[in-house]
N, C-alpha and C positions, 0 to 999 in steps of 0.2 A: 463591514464586510471583511472576510478573511480570504486571502488568495493562497492557493496551494500550488506550488511549482514543483513538478516532478521531473526526474531525470533518470537515465540508466537503462531504459528499454533497448531492445534491439533484436538481432537474429543470432541464434546460437544452435549448435547441434545438440541432439539428444545426449543427455549425460553431462552437459556443460553447466555453467553457472552464470548468473547475472545478479547484480545488486541494484535495487531501485532505491531512490532517495526522494523524499518529499519535504519541502520546507514551507512552513506557514508564515505568511507575512502578518503585519499588524500586531505587534507585541502588546498593544493596549488591550487586546482581547485575552481572556483566559482560555487556554487550550486544554480540553479534556482528552477524551479518548481519541486516538489516532489509529489509522490502519489502512488496509488495502482491500479493495474488491476487484473482481475481474469479470469481464463479459466476453464470451466467445461469440462468433458469428451465429445468429439465429437462436441464441440462448439468453436467459435472463442474467442479470448481474448477481454474482454470488460473492459471499464473504470469502476472503483469503485468510486474513489475520488482522486482529486488532490488539491494541495495548493501551491500558489505562496509564494515567500519570504515575500511579503507584507501582506499575510494572506487571500488573496482571495481564495475561495473554489469553487469546482465544484463537484457535486455528481451525480451518476446515480440515475434515478428516483426510482429504485427498492430498494435503500438503504437509501433514505432521511428519516430523523426522527429516524433511527435505528443506523446508523453508524456515527461516528464523526472522522474527520481527524484533526490532530494537528501536530505541528513541533517545534523543538528547533533549531533555525538557528545557534546558537553558537556551537551546537554539530553536525550539519548537520544530524539530525535524524528526521524521520517522524513516526507518530504513527497512528494506526487505531483502534479505540474503536468500537467493534461490539456488539451491544445489540439486544435482541429479535431475535436471529438467527433462520433462517428457513432452512429446508432441501435443498431448492433451492439455498441457499448460498454456498453449498458445491462446492469447486473448489480449484485449485492451485492459491494462491494469490502471485502476483509478485510486488515487489517494483520497482518504476521508479524514475529516476532523470534526469533532463536536466542540464548539467554542461558545464562550459567554461574552457578549458585549453588554447589552441591556437585558438580554434573555438568551437562553441556550438555543443554538441552531446548528444544523448540519451543513457542512461545506464539502465540496468535491473539487478535485483537480481536473484538468482537461483530459487526462488519460495518456498512457504511454503504451505503445505496442510492444508486446513480447511474442516473438515467433520462434518456435522450437522445431527444427527440421529433423526428420528421421534418418 
């Protein structure tokens, strides 16, 4: 099993910034793509951004130019810098990692609340 521990959520005013961090435990596993998804109340969970070990990124259109994903492969940690936050960014943000132990599997963090007030 891989445990993902998130930090950095909270309450911020519109136009503000937050930085999320997610660290993956179990260094014996090979960590592949890492990223962030979010789920607003009453809505499905959606992609925010992902990053491969090689540095390729994928962003949701709604966050391009405002959010930046980065990672430290040596620490198996992924970050999400969120700038120019909008009330519609309010959601529970969950960390994601694809990892290989004896097979590839998807792992999720417990989620961290991000609330943007208008």
